[in-house]
C-alpha positions in Angstrom: 86.6 91.7 118.8 85.1 88.7 117.8 84.1 87.1 114.4 80.2 87.6 115.2 80.4 91.1 115.2 82.1 91.3 111.9 80.1 91.4 108.5 80.5 88.3 106.1 80.4 89.5 102.4 78.0 87.7 100.8 78.7 86.8 97.1 79.8 89.6 94.6 78.8 92.1 97.4 81.2 95.0 98.2 81.8 96.8 101.2 83.7 100.5 101.0 85.2 101.9 104.1 88.2 104.3 105.1 90.4 101.7 106.3 92.2 101.7 110.2 92.7 99.1 111.7 93.2 95.2 110.7 93.1 92.6 113.5 92.9 88.4 113.2 90.3 86.9 115.3 89.9 83.4 115.4 91.5 82.9 112.0 90.2 85.6 110.0 91.3 88.8 109.0 88.9 91.8 110.9 89.5 95.0 107.9 87.4 98.1 110.5 86.8 101.3 109.5 84.1 103.7 111.0 81.4 101.7 112.2 81.9 99.0 109.8 84.2 95.5 110.5 84.5 93.1 107.8 85.7 89.8 107.9 88.0 88.1 105.4 90.7 85.8 104.6 94.0 85.7 106.2 95.7 85.5 103.1 94.4 89.3 102.0 96.4 90.9 105.6 99.6 92.1 103.8 97.2 93.6 100.6 95.0 95.8 103.2 98.0 96.6 104.9 99.7 99.2 102.4 95.9 100.2 102.4 95.6 101.6 106.0 94.2 105.3 105.9 92.7 104.8 102.8 89.8 104.1 101.4 89.3 100.8 99.8 86.3 99.3 98.4 86.1 95.0 98.4 84.5 93.0 96.6 83.5 89.1 96.7 83.1 87.1 93.7 82.8 83.5 93.5 86.2 83.0 93.4 88.8 85.6 94.8 88.2 89.3 96.5 89.2 92.0 94.6 90.4 95.1 96.0 90.6 98.6 94.8 91.9 102.0 96.4 89.0 104.9 96.4 91.6 107.6 97.7 91.9 109.1 100.9 88.1 111.2 100.7 86.3 109.7 98.0 
């Protein structure tokens, strides 16, 4: 998988997905779920690894990425 195939969130953009896989590609973290692939900084790997199999929402702010768990079926 190439990074260009993954969506990079714009400032204040939020993405929600059921997190099924995390991979590293060219210095980035690729979070996959369903038809979605999101390109994220590698430092989020440990936090997101705890959420595999869950629906999560990831918000990119002007300073950090914010993560919230939506639950397994929301």
